[in-house]
N, C-alpha and C positions, 0 to 999 in steps of 0.2 A: 945599511945598504949591502954590506957584505953578507949579512944573514939572509936578507931577502933574496939576493942572487943565488945563494946556496939552496934555498927552498925551491926556487924556480927550476934550478938544475935537477934537483932530486925528483920533482914532479914530472919533468920531461923524461927522465930515465924510467920512471914507473910506467908512463904511458907507452914508451917504446917496448918495455918488457911485456906489457899486456898485449900489445899488438903481435908479439911473437908467440904467444901461448897457443893459438890454434895450430900453428905449424909445428910447435913442439909436441902438442897432443897427438897429432896425426903423423906417425912415423913412417907410413907406407901407403902406397897407392896401387890399387889393383888395375893392371893395365891390359891383361888379356886372359881369355878363357879358351882352352883348346881341348876338344874331346876326341879321343882316338880309341880304337878297339884294343882291348887288353888280351893278354895271352890266356886268361881263364874264361874267356867268352863274355866277359863283362865290358866295362868301359873305363878308360883312364881319363880323369878330368884334371888337366894341368892348369894351375893358376900362376900367372906371372905378376911380379910386384916390382915396383921401384922403391928402394929404401929398405929392403929386407923382408923376410917372411914373417908375418905377424903370428900372434898366438891364436890358435884355432879351438873353438868350442862347438860341439854338435848336439843336436836334438833330433830324435827320430819319432815319426808318427806312422803307424801301420795302416790306418784307414782314414783317408787315402794314403797310399805309400808315399812318404815324403821324408826328406832329410834336410834339416836346417843347419847351416854353418855360420857362426858368428866370427868375423875377423876383427879383433880388437884393434883400435887405433889405426884404422885403414879407411882411405877414401876410395871411391869408385871412379876409375878413369875410363870406363867402358863407354863405347859409343851408343849402346842401347841397353835398356834395363832388362829386356826379355830375350832369351835365346832359345829357339826351337831346335831340338836335337833329333828326337824320335829315332834313336839308334842304340842298339845293345842295352835295352832296358831303361835308358835315360830319355825322358820325353821333353823336359823343359827345364831351363835354369833361369831364375829371376834374381836380379841383384837390387838390393834396397840399401840406401845409405841414411844414417841418422845417428845422433848421440855419439859421434866420434867413432863409429864402427860401420862396417859393411856386412849385411846379411845376405847370404846366398841360400835360396830355397830351390832344392833339386827335386822335381817331380819324377817319380819312377813308375814304371808300368807294373811292378810287383815289388813286395818287400825284398830288399837285398842287404847283405852284409857289406861293409866297406872297411878299408884301411887307409891310413894317411902316411905320407913320407915326404921328405925334402930331398929334391934331386936338382943339383946345379942351379941353386937359387930359385927353384920353382917348388910350389907345393902341389904334390900329386895325391889325388883322391881316387882310389881304385875300388870300383864296385864289382862284386862277384855275382854274376848272373846265376840265378837258381839256388844260391846259397841261402840257408836259413838264418835270418838275423837273430840277434839276441832277443830275449823276451821283452814284449812291449806291454802297454797298458790295456790291451784288448782282453778283457776278463770275461769268462763265461760264468754266469750265475749257477749255483748249485743249491741243494736243499739247505746247506749252511754256507752262504756265499763267503768266499775268502780268496783274496788275491795276494800273492806274496812273491817277492823277488829278493834273494839273499846275496850278500857279497862275500860269502865264505870263500876262503882261499886267496883273497886279495891281500896284497901287502898294505900295511897301515903305517902312517907316519906317526910322529910323536903326538900330534893333536888328536882330539876326538873326531870320530867320523860316524856316519850312519851305517849301521850293520844290517838293518832290514826295514822294509816298508811293507805294511800289511793293511789291507782294506777289508772290512766286513760289513754286512747289513744286519742291523738290529731287528728285533721282533716288531717294533713299532714303526718300521720304515726308516729308522735313523741310519745315517752313514757314519761309520766309525773308522778313523784313520789311526793306525798304531805304528809309531816310529820307534824302532829299537836302536839304541846307541851302543857303542863298544865299551862304555864305561858309565858310571854314575856321575851325577853332579853337572850334567850338561845344561847350560842355560838356554831356555827356549822362551821366545816371546810370541804369543798368539794374539793376533789383533784382526780387526775388520779392515780390509783394504778397499772396500767399496760396497755398493748395494748388493752385488752378487759375487763377492770374493772374500775369502778368509786367508790371511797370510801367516805363515809360521817362519819367524826369523831365527836362524841358528847361527849365532856368532862364533867364528873360529871353529866351525864344524865342517868337515869335508864330506863329500858324497862320492862313492865309487862310480866308475863309468857304467857298470852294469845296472846301477839303480838310477842313473841320471837319464830318465826317459819320461815321456808323457804317459800317464795312466788314465785311460778312458774307462770310467766306471758307470756310464749311463745305464747299462743293462741291469744294474743292481737296483734301480728304481728307488733312489734315495735323493735327498736334496743336493748331494754332491754329484757333479757330472764329470769332473776332470781334476786330476792332480798333476801339477807341473813343477818339478824341481828345477831350481836355477842355482848354479854355482858362480860365485863372484868373488875373486881374490881371497880365497880361503874361507869365505862365508857361504852359507847355503840358505836358500829361501824356498819354502814349499808354498806354491800358490794353489789354493783350493777354490775351484769354480763351483758356484751353487746356483740353484734355481728355486723360485718361489720363496714364500715366507718361511723362516726357519729360526731356531734357537740353537746357539752354539755354546758348548762348554768344553773345557780342556782341563786335563790334570796330568801330573807327572809323578810316577812312582818308580823309584829305582832307576833302571836303564830305559824305561818305556814311557813315551809321551803319547797320550790318548787325546785325540780331538774328535768330539762327537757333535754331529749336526743333525738335529731333529726337526721334522716338520712342525711348524707353529701350530699348537693345539688350539682348536676353536672351543668356545665355552660349551661345557656339558658334553663334549665329545669323548666317548670312552676309549681307553687305551686298548689296543688289540692284544697286547701281551698279558696284562693283568686285569682287564675289564674295569679299571679304575677311571672314575670321571674327574676331570679337572675343571672345577667351576669356581675357584677362588678369585679374589680381586686381582686384577692384572697389574703387573709392574714391569719395569725395565731395569736390568742390572748390567753394569759394565765394569768388571774388575780385572786387573792384570796381576797375576801371581799373588793372590791374597790367601791368607790362611782360611781353612775351611771353617774353623770356629768363629771367625769374624763374619763370614757370610751368613752362618746360622744365626748369629746375634742380630744381624741386619734384618733377616726375615722375621725373627721373633718380634723385633721392634715394629716392623711394618704391619704384622697381622694382629698384634696385641696378645698373642698366645705366650704361655710360659714354656720355654724350651730348656731342656736339661741335656747337656752333652756329656758323654762319658769321657773319662781321662784318656781313653784309647783313641778318641777322635783327633787325628793329626793330619798333616799334609797341607798342600797348597793347591789352589785351583784358579783357573782363568775363566771368567764368565763374560759372555756377550749375549744377553737375553733381552729381547725387545718385545714388550707388550705380550707377556705370557702370564697365565695364572700362577699365583704364588705357590700353590701346591704342586704344580708341574715343575717349577723351578726347584723346589725342595726335593722332588723325586729325582731330578737330573743330578743334583749335587750328591745325593746319597748314592745313586747308582754309580757315578763316576769314581767314588771313593770306597765302594764295597761296604757301605753302611746301610742300616735299616732303622726304622722308627716305629714306635708304639705310642698310640694316643690314649691317654688316661684322663678323661674329663677334658679340662682345658690345658692340659700339660702334655707336651710332646717330648718323649725320651728318644735321644739319638745315640746309637752305639753301633759297633760292628755287629753284623748279623749273627755271628757265632756267639758273641757275648749276650745278646738278647735271647737267643735260644737257650743258653745255659740259665739265664735268669728266669725264664718262663718254666723251665724244668724244675728249678728249685721252688718256685711258687706252687707248682702243681704238687710236688712232694709235701710241702708244708700244708697245703689244703687237705690232702689225704690224711695227713697226721692229725689235723684239727678235727676232721670228721670222725676219726677213730676215738679221739680223746674227749671231744666236746660233750657236755651233758645234753640229754634230750629234754625238749620242751613239748608241751601239748597245747594245741590250738583248736578251738571250735570255729568252723567256718560255715555260716548259713548260706545256702544256695538259694538264689532268687528265681532264676528262670530255667536253668538246666536241671537235669536229674542228677541227684547226688551219686547215684550208682554209676552213671556214665563217667562223671569226673573222677570217681575213685578208680575206675578201670583205667583211665588215662594216667593217673598218678602211678599206678602199678606197672605201666608199660604195656597195657593191652594183653593180647594173647601170646606175647613173646616176640612178635615181629617188630615192635617199636621200642622206644627207650622210655623208661619211667623217670619221674622226678624225685622219687624217694631214694635215700641212700640205703646202704645195706642194713642199717640199723632202724630205718624208718618204717612206720606202719600207718595204716589208714583204716578207719571204721565208718560205718554208715548208719544213720538214724533215719529210716524211711518215713517215719511219722512226721518229723519236722523238716525233712529234706536237708539234713545237716551232716557235714563231714567232721570227723574227729581225727586230726592229723597229729602224729607224734614223730619228731625228728629233731635234728640240730637246729639251733636258732637261725643260722644263716639259711639253711635249706627251707625252713618253714616260711621265712620271708620270701624266698623265691617262689614257693608254691602259692602263697597268698597273692603275689603279683600276677602269677599265671592265671589263677582262677578269676581274678578281677577282669582280666582281658577276655576270658572265655564265657563267663557268666553274664551275658548280656541278652537283652530282648531280641528275639529273632524277628526279622522283618517279614511282613506278610504280603501276599499277592492276591489280587482279585482277578479271576479268569472268567471272562464272559464268552460264551460260545453261541453262535447263531447257526442252527442247522436248517438248511433250506432244501426242500424237496420239491422240485418243479416238474409238473406233468404237462405234457402236450399231447392231447388225444383228438383224433379225428375218426369218425365212423360213418358208414353209408350202408343203408338197408333198402332192399327192394323185394316185395313179395306179392303174392296173389292169393285170395281166398275164394274158394268155390263152394257154393251151397245150393241146395234145392229144397223148395217148400211148396205148399199148396195154398190157394186162396180160400179153400173150403175146409171146414173141419167136420168132425163127426160128433153127433149128439145122441146120447142114450135115451130111448123112448120109454114110455111107461111100461110097455110090455117086455122090456129088456132088449129091444132091437135098436140098431144104430142107423142113423140117417145122416146124409151130408147136408151142410148148411154153410152159408156165406159168412166168413169171418169179418171181412172188411170189403164190401162190394164197391165202395167208393174209391178205393186206392189199393196200393200195394202194401201189404203188411207182412214183413218177414218175421218169422218166429225166431226168438232168441236161441242161439245155439243150433240154428238150422243149417249150418255150414257142413257140407259133407267132407270137404278137404280144406284144411286151414294151413296155408303156407304164408300167412301174413307176418308183418313185422311186429315187434313188440310194441306195447303201448308207449306212446310218447308224442311229442309234438312233431307234426309232419303233415303231409298231404294225403287224403284218402279219396278214392274214386270208386263208385258203385255202378254196376251195369245190371240190367234185368231183361230177361226175355220171357215173354208170356206165351205159352202154348197150351191152350185150353185153360185148365185151372192149375197148371204146374208153372212155378216161377223158378227160373234158373238164375242164380245169383253169382255175380262175379265182383269181388272187391279188390281193387288194386291199391296197395298202400306203399307209399315211398317216404322214408324217414332219413334225413341227413342231418347230423349234428356235429358240432365241434365244441370241445370243452378244454379249458386250461385251468389247472388248479395248482396252488402253491401252499405247501405246508411249512410253517416256520416254528421251530422249537428253539427256545432261548434259555438253556440252563446257565446258571451263574453260581460260582463257588469261590470261597476264600480259604486260603491255606497258608501255612507258614513255609518259610524257605526250606527247600529240600525235604518237604513232607508230602506224601502222597495223599490226595483227596479224591473222593468219588461221590458222585451224585447220580441217582437213577430214578426213573419213573417208567412203569410198564403195566402189563396185563398178564395175569396168570390164568391158565385154563386147565381144567381137569379132563382126564381121558382114562378109559378103561384099558387095562393090560392084564397079562397073565403072568403069575410068578413061576418059579421053578417047579412047583408042585401042581401046575395047571389050575391053580385057584385064581379067581378073578381078583384084581387089585386096581386101586385107583391111584394114579400118579398125576403130578402137576408139571406143567411146562410154562416157562415165563418168556415173554417177549418184552424187551424194555428199551428205553432211550437212556443212555448213560454217558457220563463224561468222567474220565479218570485222568488226573494230571499230577505231575511231579515237577514243580518249578525250582529253578536254581538261579539266584540273583548274582550277577557278575559284579566285580568292583566298579565298573563303569555304568552301573544301573541299567543293564540290559538283562533280559530274562531268557534262560534256556528252559524249554518245556518238553517233557516226555508226555505225549498225549496218546490216549486210547479213547476213541469216540465210537459208540455203537448205537445203531438205530434199527431195531428189529420190529417186525410186525407179523401177526398171524395171517396166513393165507387160507381162504376157504377151500375145503376139500370135500369131495363126494364120498369119501370113505371114512369109516369110523377108525378110531385108534389115535395114535400120536399125531397132533396137528402139525402141519408144515409151517415153517417160519421163513419169511423173507429177511435176509440179513444184509445190513450195510455197516461196514466197519472201517475206521481209519486208525492206524497206529504209526506214529512218527515222532521225530524230535526236531524242534525248530528253535532258532535264535531270533528274538524279537526285541525291538526297542520298547521302552516304557510307553504305553498308550497306543502303540502301533497295531494295526489290524493286519492279520495274515490270512490268506485264503488257502484252504487245504482241500484236497480231494479232487472233485470233478468227475465222479463216477457216472457215466452215461450208459443207460440200457435202453434198447429199442425192441418193441414187441409188435410184430405184424400178424394179423389174424384174418383168415378168409374161410367162411363156412358156407356150404351149399346144402339146402334141403329140397327135395324134389319128389314128385309123384312117380312111382315106378313106371317105366315104359313111356308114359306121356312126357315126362321131363327130359327124355333123351331125344325127342323128335327135333330135328334141325329147325331152327327158327321158331316154330310153334312151341317147342319145348320150354321156351322162356316163360310161357304162360303157366307152366306147371312146376316151377321151381322158385326157390327163395335163396337169395345171396346176401351175405353179410360180410363186410370188409371193415377192419379197424386197424389203426396204427397208433401206437402209444410210445412216447419217449419220456423217460424218467431220468432226472439228473440230480445227484446229491452234491451239495456244496456246503462247506463248513468254514465259518468265519470265526477266528479266535482273536480276542483283544485282552492282553494282560495289562494290569495297572498296579503299580507299587502303592502300598498304603502307608501313609505316615503314621507315626505313633499317635494313638488316641483318635485316629480318624474313623468315623462310623460310616459305613456304607449302607444306605437305605435300599 
C-alpha cells in the first residue's frame, strides 16, 4: 500500500509539472506596439513586453520590401493581428503566433536598413528612411550568372561558420549552390524536405547576419527559385525551394559544399552543354554522404557494365535522383567530383580528367612509336563496284585538302585491268583500310526518272474575203481560113471559166461557207464569190522521255532533228553547216538518307520554225533548269511557260478597199489567236537491287 501511494503521488507530480510547461516555455508576452517618427526621417517601432525582452531574429525580403522578426518564447497579447501604419515608410505590421513564438511581419514602402536596441524594458526597431539596406537575394543574371555575398571582416567564434554563399547557373540550366565554410571538416546533411524543397542541415555551424537573408534566384531560370537560411540555436539550415521535376546531387570538397539541382532529363533529350543524349534505363538513387566508389559500383551493378575506377577516385557524395537515366546519373556524379570517363567496348574507365588526358597522350605516343617500328604488310583488295583509282585517291588524301588513311610509310598501287588495289602499310593500318573500303565499296542505288512534257495549244482563227471575176458566155473558134468567130460555150446556163477571177481576195481553202453571185450583161458574166471560214483548233503534244541513272550521276537522253544550211566561211567560200533542234532531258539525282530525291534538272524542247529566208534556220526554244526535292514516286509539276500570239492581216484592192462601207467588198481580213503552254511533270522512283524496269 505504501508503494502504491508513492506511485500515485509521483504521477500527480508529473501531471502538475507537465501542466506548467507551456507557461515555462513562454517567458514573455507582447503587449503593445507603438510607432513614432525617428530623428533620421524613418520610424521607431517600440515593442512592449511583460516578462522581459525576448531574443530577436530577423529576415529581410527586398521584393516586396518586407522585414520579418521572430520573437522566441513570446505570446501575442495584442488586441488585433494587423496594424495599419502608413507613415514614415512603414505601411503595415502583422503579428502571427505559433510554435511558442510570435512573428512580426513589417511591410515597408521601400527597402530600408534598420537597427535594434533595448530601452527601458522595451525593444526598439529603428528604420532609416532612404538608407540602402544590406545586399539581398535579388540577383541580376549575367553571361555567367553568379550571386555572392561574403562575410569578410566579421568576427568569428570558436565554432565553424559560413564564410560565403554563391549561386551560379550551369550550362544545362542547372542551379548550383556553393557554400564555403571557414574551415574543413564541416558536417553537412543534404536531404529532400518535400516535393519542392531541398534542405541542407549544418549542425553547430553559425551564419553571419550579412548572409542571413533570403536569396531570390528566380531570374536565373533554374529549378531553384529561392534559398532561405535559418539559424536555430547554433545550427543553420538552408532551405532550397525548387520547381518542376529535378535531379539533385551534392558533394563536399575541402571547405566548399556544392548542391546542384538539374532539370529532370527526358529520354533522348540532348544536353545543351555537350550535345550528349541520355537514353539509358531510368533509376532512382537516394544516398546520404556515401563514397563515390560505392555509387559507381551500384551503377555498374545496375547496368551490367564493367566499370574500372582509378585509385585517384575519392570523395563522398549525397544523391537524390528520382527516375533519371542511368547515364545522366553517371554524368552528374562525375561532374560533381571533377571526374571523366572513357568507354572501351563494354568497359567504362573512370578517373580524374587530367589523369585520363595523360593516359591518352601516352597511348598516342605508343601508337606513333608502333607505326614507326612495326613491319609493313601487303594486301590485295579487289574492288567490286567502285573505281580502284577513286579509292586510291581517297587513301592518299585527295589533292591535299583531305586526310588520308595511309601512314607516312604506307603506299598504294592500282591494277586497272582487274580493278584491284595493292596496299602496303602496317598491319593495324591495313585492317583499318580494309574496313573502310568495305563500307565504301557498295552498289550504288539507282533512280528512274520519268518526264512528261506537255505542250498545249489553243488556236482560234476567223477569215472573211471576197473574190471578184469576169468571164464571157461565148468563146472564140478558129475557122478553116484562119479567122476567129464567136460561139456559145454553154447556152443553157452559166459556165465560169477556171481561173477567170480578176481579183482574188478569198480565204484559203478549208471548211467553211461560200457564196457566189452573178450578174449577166449581154455575154459578160460578173462573178462575185464571198467566202467565210471560221475554225477553232486545240492540239496537245505529249513527249515522255524516261531514263535510269545511278545516284549522283548525270544522265542525258535526247531526240531531235538536224537540218543543213548554206553558209560562207572566212574566205567567202560556200560551206554547209548543220543545226539541231532536240527534245532532251538531263538529270543528276541525289538520294537522301530518308529515301527522298534531290534532282538537278535541265529540260529542253526545241523545234524548227519555218522561215522565208535562206540561211541558218530559226529555232523555237523551250527550256527549264531547276533543282527540286521530291519524295519517292511523287510527281512534281515544273514550268508553266505560257505564250500568246495574236495576228491580224488585211489584204485589199487599192482605192476600192478604202471606200467607206463599200470597201469591205474589196478587202480580205484574217484574225488569229494562239496560246501555247509548256508543262513538265517529273516522277522519280527508287529502284531496288535487281529490279528490272520495262
